[in-house]
N, C-alpha and C positions, 0 to 999 in steps of 0.2 A: 559658552555660558557656564558658570559654576553651578553649584547645587541649587542656589536660590533662583527662583524665576522672576525676581524683581529685576527690572531693566532700567538703567539710566544712561543717557547719552549726552555727548558733549559736542560742541562745535569747535572745529579748528580753524582759526584765522591764519592762513598761510602768510609768513613774513616775507612776501616778495618785495624786492625793490622795483622801482618803476621800469628799470631795464629788463629785469626778469619777466615782469608782466608782459612787456612788449614782445620779448622773445617767445614766451609761451603762447601768447595769442596768435603770433604769426604762424605757429605750427598747428595749433588747435583753435581755430577762429571762434568756435562757439563755446568751448569749455570755459574760457575766462573772459568772454565778452560781457558787457554790461546787460542789465535787465532790459534796458531800452533797445539795445541791439537785438537781443533775442526776440523781443516782441515784434520787431519790424521784419523778421525773417519769415518768409512764407514758402520758400522752396523746400519741399519735403526731402528731396534728394540731398540738398545741402545739409539739412538737419540730420539725416541719417548718417552723414559722414562725420558727425561731430564726436564720435567715440574717441575717448582718450587713447593716445598712442601707447603701445607696449613699452616696457622698460627696454632701453637700448635702441628703440626706434622700430623694431620688428620682432615678431614672434619667432622663437627658435622652434623649427620643425625638424625633429631628429629622426623621423620615420623614413626609411629608405624607399625611394620611388620604385614602383613595381618592376620596371624593366631591369633595374639593377639587383633585384633580390636574388635571383638564381646565382649570380656571380658572388655576391656577398655571402650567401649561405655556404657556397663551396669553399670560400676563403675561411670562414669561421670553423669549418671542420678541422682545419690544421692548427688552430690556435689552442693554447692552454684554456681549460674550462674553469669557470667559477660558478658555483651553484648559488642561486639567489634565494634568500628567505622571502616569505610573503611580504614583509615590510620593504625589503630591497626592491621587489617587483613593483610595489606601489610607487616607490621613488623613481623607478625607470618610467613608469606611466606619467608621473608628474613632469619629469624632464622631457620626455618625448614629445609632449603636446605644447610645450612652451609656457607652462605655468610659472616656471622659474626663470624665464627669459631675463637677461641674455645668457644664462648658463647654457652650455652646449654639452654638458655631461657631468659626471660626478666630479666633485671639486678636487683640484690639485691643491698642493700645500699653500700656495699664496692666496688662493680664494678661501680656503679653510681658515687661515689665520685672520684675514680681513673680516670674515663673518664672525669669528669668535670675539675679536677685539674691537671691531668698529660697527658691527651689525650692518655693514654695507660693503659694496664693491665699487672700486674706481675703475672706470672703463678707459680704454686707450685714448679716447678723446678728452679725458679729464672729467667727464660727467660721473656723478655718483648715483648708484641705484641701491635701493634697500635690499639687504639679504641678511636676515637675522638668525636663521637656523642652518646648521651645517647639513648639506645634502651630500653624503659621503657613503662609500662602500668599503666595508671592513673585510680584511682577509687574515688568515692565520699564518703561522710560520711555514707550515707544510705547503700551503697554496703559494706563498711567496717564493719558496724554493722551486716549486714546479713551474712557475712562470719564468724564472731565470732571466735570460736576456731578451725575452720576447717583447716586442713593442706593442703587441695587441693581445687581447684575450677575448674569449667568447663567454657570454653570460647565458646560463641555462636555468630553466625552471626546475621544479621538483621532479618532473618527469624526464629531465635531461633534454628537453626541447630547447633548441637555440633561440634565445629571445633577442639578443643584441650583440654587437661588437663594441668593445671599448678599446680605442686606438690611441696611439701616442701617449702611452700610459706613464704615470709617475707614481711611485710607491714611497710612502713616507710614514713616520712613526705615528701610531694612534695613542695619544695621551688621553686615556679615557677620563681620568680624574679631572683634568683641566677642561675637557669638553663638557663633562657633566656639570661642573661647578659654574662655568661661564654661561651655559645655556639655561640651567634651572636655578642658579643662585644657591644651590645646596647640593650636597652629596649624600643626603639622607637615604637610607634604604627604603625601597617600596615605591619609587617613582615608576609608574606603569611602563612608559616607553623605555626607560633606562633598563629596567629588569628584563624587558622583552627583547631589546635590540642592541644593547651596548655592553652591559657587564660581562656577558659570556662571549662577546664577539672577539674577533682577532685583534692582534697587537699592531696591525698595519692598516693603513688606508690606501686605496688605489684610486687615482683619479685619471680622467682622460675624456676624449670626445666620444660621444655615444652615436652609434648607428643602429637604430632599432628596426628589426626586420619585419615585425608585424605589429599592427595596432593592438594595444593591450585590451583583452576582453576577459570578463570574469564568468560569463555564462551562468549568471545567477538570476536571470529575469529582469535585471535592472540596467543592462548595458545601454538601452535606449535613452536612459537619463544621463549617461556620462558624456556630456557634450564637451568637446575641447574648447579652448579659448577661441580658436578660429571659427568653430561652429557657433559658439555663442555670439560672437561678433556678427556673423551672418544673420542669425536670428534677430538680433537687436536692429540690424539694418532693415531686415524684412518688415519689422514692426514700426519702422520709422521712428525709433527711439531717439530723442535728443538729449536724454539723460538716463543713466543706468545707476540704480542704487542697490547695493548688495547687502544681504543679511545672511550671515553664517550662523548655523546652529547645529548642535549635536543632540538636541532633545526634541521631544514632540512640540508642536506649535500650539500654544494656548491663545486665548483671545487677547491677552496682554501683548504678546508678540504681534498679533494681527493689528492691534490698535497702533502700535509703533509704525508698522509698515504702511498702513493706509494713511496715517497722518503724515508720514514722510512724503508720500505722493502729493497730498494736499499742499504741503509747504512748497514743494518744488513747482507745482502749478502756480502758486502765488508768486514765486520768484520769477515767473515768466516762461518756464519751460512748457512746451505744448504736449509732449507725450513721454513723460518719465516712465520707465519700465523697471519693475522689481526683479532682481535676480535672487530667488530663494534658493540658497546654496548649501544644503546640508553636507557635512563632512562625511566622506565615504571610506576613508582608509582605516587603519588600526585605531580602535578605541578601547578603553579599559573595560574590564569584565562587567561592571555594574551599569554601564551605559546601555540604553535601549539599542539593540542591533539595527543596522541600516535597513534591512528589509522591512522591519516593523515601522521604523520611522517613515519610510517612504509610503507605506500604506496609510499611515496617519496623515501625512502631508496631502495625499491624494484626496482624502475625505475632507480636509480643510477647504480644498478648492471645489470639490463636489457640493459641499454645503454652502458655498458662496461666501465664506468668511474672507477669502481673498479672491480677487477678480482674475479669472484665467486669461482674460484678454490683455491684461497689463502685468502678468506675472509669468516669469520663466522659471520652472523648477528644474534644477540640474544637480548632479552629484559632483562635489569637489573631491578628487581622488587622493588627496594628501593623507598620510597618517597623522594622528593626533599626538602631540608631544606633551600636552598639559604643562607648558613652560611659561604660562602667564604673559606678562608684558613683552617678553622676548618673542614668543610665538605669535602674538596677535599682529605683530609687524609683518610676519610672513603671510598670515591670512589676508591682510590688507593688500600687500604687494601683489599677491597672486591674482586678486580681483581686478587690479589695474590691468594686468595682462589679459584678462577676460573682457575688458571694455568698460568696467565700472568706474565712474568718477565720483560717486558718493558711497560712503560706507557707514553702516550702522554699527556702532560699538556699544556693547552692554556692560553690565556690572561684572567685574572680574572675568573678562574675556580670556579664554584658554586657561583658566585657573582650575584649581581643585583643592580639596582639603589636604592639609599637611599629612604625609603618610605615617608619621609616628606621633604627632601631637594633635590635641583637639583644638585646632585653629585652621583658618584658611592659609594656604601656602603663600599667597600674594595679597597685597593690599587691593581691595576691591576697585579702587579708583585709579590705580597706577596704569592699567592698560590703556584707558582712554587718554590719560595725560601723556603717556609715552608716544602715542600715535600723533599727538599734536606737535611733537618735537622731533620725531624720528627722521634721520637723514634719508633722502631719497623718496619720501612720501609727501613731499610738498604739494604735488599735483592732486592729491586725494582730499576730498572734503568730507569731514565727519559732522554729521547732523546733530543738532541739540534736541533732547527730549527729557521730559520729567520722568520720575519713577512711575511705573505702572503697577497698580494693585487692584484688588477686588473691592468695589464700592458697594457696601451693603445697602445704601439708600437707593441705588439704581439697579441693583442686581446684575452688575456687569463689571468688566474690567475697565478702569478709567485711570487718568493721570492723577497721582496722589495730590491731595489738597492739604497742605500742612495746617490750614486754619481749622480743619475738622478731622484730626487723625483718628478719632474714635470710630469714624464711619468706614475705615478701610481695614482689610485683612491682607497680609502678605503671605501668600501661599508658596512655600518653598518647594523645591524639587523633591525633597524628602517627604513632605506632606502629600504632594501629588502622587508619588509612587506608593505611599502607604495606602491611600484611598483606592488606587487602582488595584493593588494586590488584594485588598479586602473586598473588592467588587462594590465599593461604596461610591456614591455619586458626589462629584464636587458641587459647589454652589452653582445654580443656574447662571449661565453667562460666562463661566470660567473657560470652558472649552466647548467646541461644537460637539453635539451628541455622537455623530459618526466617528469623529476623531477619538473621543473618550472610549467608545466601544472597542476600537482597535487597541488602545493602551491596556484596557482590562483584559482583552483577549491575549495579549502578549504575556502579561504576568500570570494569567491562568494557564498558559502553555508550559510554564516552568514547573508546575506541580511539585513544589517542595514537600518535604516530609511533614511539615506542620500545616498541610493543606492550603498553603499560600497565604495564610492570614498573618498579619503583623499586629502588634499591640495597637490599641486604639490611640489615635493622636488627634487631639482637638485642633481645629483650624485656628483657634485663637492662641495656641501656644507659640512662643517665639522660637 
């Protein structure tokens, strides 16, 4: 979500031919079955098997089996070493668990070019899967020279601990300007991910097949929330979910978000599903400096469930380990594609998903509606359903978040992220019904912990300001 907390959603009607529908329903009998068929199914085992198939037909599991680890570790000691940055390690995590299936490692040149130019990959069998952001590993001239003719390298963390092997490697030129321009649509200075991970990176990219020696752990008290796609699928099956709808966010959950999520479940029940389950999936990798840190967001999300704003019985809270690129319509495709691999067949998309303010001009970097429009047309995402919703805003007549009614605009307040943060910094309360009290206390506590020189207070900002 961008700075504004207004959320609008769209429905994608997938343009399947009758042949395509027949093929898809033969592989996923419940996902594309008619409402009548869904309503006649009573076998919970069959319903739990209805999760959407991963891209490429199976999850990429790149973690080395335990019996092979001693041998692989011994091998890795003899390979040239590449030190991973924090963001590199997050991408190893993403790849290792199959979020980017069917990728089996950092992209080789052919995969990199397909991603940059087509936002998709064509598989050996001719199928097309979405892949909109490059997942690549950069090296510099010195590292390239050190690798020499070696066909494999060892990837190590900041403590020189061996994390993974990259084998059957391919090294190719890293055209940073083209990569930045095609991914972000601009080369303006100040793009957070670009400044952090690309501009100062090496002039070469190294791709190959990953063999990850240990499950990636962060030891930050949140690892229990980092469920892999395979673990999420097991959890959805355990809950007998016959539909999974995913909601990504990198901000605290307010009652407008909750309204969208609970209303999504209501709509799915009306469609004939028996047990739709929400995947509340905050982004857990790199974020820009002014975003609320992950540990505070998770505390806030816990309070939302504790206060009953969302139902714990029908909600799975998990952390999505990907870094955040802030690449707008290009990146939102990656967010959607990864949730397919986790088992979600419905995806909630909001206003300006994965967007941000322009780094040098006073405007949004992307059109607020382009993300949801792109999802409706993106190659390789035809199996994913995007649900329709109206804009959520604060209804002064009901003292709660509600869907905006254009016939009485004077009754609604749009509370932007900037306004929300200003209130929290000033320890001022939002309107009753905007956020659950426990969740708001966490947000106030976070801003209080920053203790800036001006005692944390920001200029007064009326909620009625645009």
